[in-house]
N, C-alpha and C positions, 0 to 999 in steps of 0.2 A: 778576439772580434771586438768585444766589448770596449777592450781597453783603447784599440784603434780608433772606436768611435768615441770616445770620450776626449780622445787628443784631439780629434779632428773638431769637436765643438769647441775646444778651450781654444785650438789656433783660430777659429772662425773668430772668437769674441775679442782675442787678442788683435786682427786683423781689422775688424771693424771699428775698435777703439781706436787703433791707431790711425785710422782712415779720417776719422770723426776729429781726432785730436788736430790733424793737420789743417783740416778744412778750419777749424775753429780758430788756428792761430792764426791763417791766412785772412779769413772774413772777419775782421775783429769788428768793422764798422757796418754792422747790421744789425737790427733789433731781432731779441731772439722771443721764442712763443714765452707769452705770460708776463713780458716783461712789465714792469710799472716806472721804473726810473729811467734818468737819461741813457742814452748809448756810452758805451766806455770811453772816455776821455782818450784822445789821441793827439792833443796840443796843449800849451801852456793857457791859452786862451779857455779852452774848453774846461780845463781844471779849475780856471778860477771861476769860471761859470757857475760848475757843479759846488763848489765853495761857497760862494754867493748864494745859490739857493738853499743851502743846508743850514746857512745862517739865518735866513728870512724863515725858513720853516721852523726854527726854534723860537722868533720873536712871534710868528703868527700863531702856533700851538699854544705859547706862554698867554698871547692875548685872549685866545678862545676860552683857555682853561679858568682865567680869571674871571671872563665873563659871565661864564656860565656859574660859577660858584657864587658870584655876586647876584644874578638873577635868582638862584636857588635860595640864597640868604634873605634876599628882599621877599619872596613869597612866603617864606616859612616866618620870617621875623614879623613882617608885617601883614599878615593875613588879616581880614575882616574879623574874625571871629577872636582874635588876641588884641584888636584896637578898634572896638565900637566908636571911639571917637576920635577919627583921623586928625594927626596935626594940620594946622591950618599955614605951617610955614613957607614962603613963596622962594626966600634968597638964603644962600648959605656962601659967602664970598670965598672961603678956603674950599670948599667943594667944588665951585665954578673956577677958582684960578688952577686947581689940582688938574681938572680934567681937559685944561686949555694947555697947561705945560707939559705934562708928560706925552701927550701924542705928540707935541712938537719936538719933543727930546728925542722920541721915537722915531720920527721922519728923518730928523738930523743923521741918527746913528745909522738908519739904512740908506740916505744918501750918499753919505761920504764915500763908503766900498763901492757906491753904484758908480760913482762919478770916474772914481779911479781905475774900474774896470773899462768903463766907455772910454777911457783915454787909452788905455793900455792895449785895447783892441782895435783901434782907430787906424794906424799905421805902421810898417814895419820899420824898425829902426836897423841901418846898414842891411839892407837885403843882399843876398847873395845871388838871386837869380830873380825872373819876372816871369809870370804865367797869365795870357790873355785868353779870358772865357768870351765868348761870343754868342749870345743866345739869338736862336731863329725858330720859327714854327714848323717843326716842333721837335728839334734838336740841339746840340751844342757844337761848337766849332772852337778850337784851341790854336794858340800858336805860343812859341817860345822865342821872345826877342831877342835874347841874352845866347841863344844856341843855333843861329843858323835862320835863314828863309824858308820856313815849312811851317805848313797848317793842316790840319785834318780835322775832319766832321766825327762826331762821336753820335752813335745812333743807338736806340733801343733793340737790342735782340729781341725777337719776336718768340713766344712761347714755344713753338715749334722746333726752333731751331737752336735753343738752348742746349749747353754742353753741360756735363756732371760738374756740380760745385758753382755753377752760375746761379746767381738770384731772378726769380721772376720779376718782372717789371722794373729790375735795379741794374742789370748787366748791359753794357752797351759793348758794340762791335770793337772800337779801338778805346781803349782803357788811356787816361791821362797817367803817366807815369812822373812820380815826384821822388828826390831822394828826402831822406830821412834826416833830422837836426841840422836843417838848413834853413835860415829865414827867406821866405817864399813871399815875394810881393806879387799880389795877383790882381788883376785890374779885369773888370767885368763891365760888360756894354751888350747889347743888342742892335738888331738890324730891321727890325719890324714893329715889334708891339713890346711891352714892359714883361721881362721875365725875371725870374730870380734863382740865384745861384747858392743852394742851402747845402751845407755838410754839417751835419748834426754832430758828428764825432770829433771836428774841429771847431766848433763853436762859430760857425760863419752862415749867416743869412743876407746876402747882399743884393740887392735891388740891381737888375740889368736894363738901363734904360738906352732907348735910342738915341745916339748923337751925344751921350752923354758918357765919361769914364767914371766909374765907382771902384775905389780902390780898397783893399783889405788885406790881410796878412795870414800865413799860418806858418807853424814850425811842428812838423811831425815826429813826435817822439818815439814811434815804434813801426817796424815795417807791417805790411797788411793791405787786405783790401776794403777799401771805405766805399760806403755808397751814400748817395744825396739825392736830391729832385728839385723840379722847379717848384719853387713855391708861391708864385704869383700866377693867377687865374690867366692864362695866356690864349685861349681857345680850345677848340673841341679836341685835341689831343693834348691837353695840358698835363695831364696824368701819366703819358708816357715820353718824360723827358727826363731820364735819370742820369746822374751822374756817377761815373765808377772812376776811382783813384787807386793805382797800385804804388803804394810806398816800398821803396826799395833802398838799398846802400847806394852810397855815391858812386861806389865802383861801378854797379849794375846800372845807374842811370845813365853814367857817361858811355856806356856801351849802347843801350838804347838809344841816345842822342844820334850816336854815330850811325845805325841802321835808321832811325827815324828821318834824318836829313836826307836818306835815299828813297825812302818809299813813300814820305809824303813833299817832297822837295816840291815847290811851286816851279822851280825851272827843271824839268826831268830830263835835261841833258847833262846833269851831275854824275861824274864817273862814280862806279862802283868802286868803294876800298876793298880791301883785302880783310874781311871779317873772319875769324876762326868759326868753325861748325858749333863749338860750344856757345860763342856769342850770338852764333843767330839762333841756336834755338832756345836762348833766353829771350830775345827780343821777340819771337814767334809767341812768347807767351802772354803779351801783352796785345795783340792785334789778333781777331777772329778771321781776317783777311786772308791767312796763310794756312 
């Protein structure tokens, strides 16, 4: 009897660990409790942002340590008890040139990689597809211009309607499905007030301005679920405008596109094609309306 109980406890732990591992593998684009750094990078742009941040952190720490040591030295070396007759010197050409030139050099060292990163994240080179995100008060709608005439809204799931594994205030009823290892051009706009389409794991934070198309890009390096939010104060429900991205393989993305053309078609007379049961089952994972 005791052996059965021990085996039952061990089995429960294995199942619990496996479930947590699967969820952690899927929802890679979400902050963890007590997390202090960036979310896990899932695009080349975000990887470069993290590297640039770490580079600047080294410079900042070095400057802080140097200034602290210098202040301590000055307070000890030139304290009143040791210097009853203080120096009357008011100028030192070498020191004045040094404390002007060194900060300039530091700023140049910081500016060069900064401008390289800005130009790198500006626009996609040879994009393979396009996603259009449109901000509304207070939800997002999406179009896939290269994959048919369909559009869908993506609205936050209320807390009482959440399913296991869905993040509170972050999961939407219709997920945006994108393929991995693909250069994706992203067009961002709005139809009422200024919003902001922000995905930390992708290194994206782009204003959505009415009457204007802003462009950015992403190449998702690993499959999973990634979360973002509107990052521009846009009204009373600004904090309830999440973004949910499901990154999948190119094969699964092609299957989802075929079903999305039917489910979200602007022209509802589009005939239903012959999808297999396994294909329909995959597509149903990305939409909570089924």
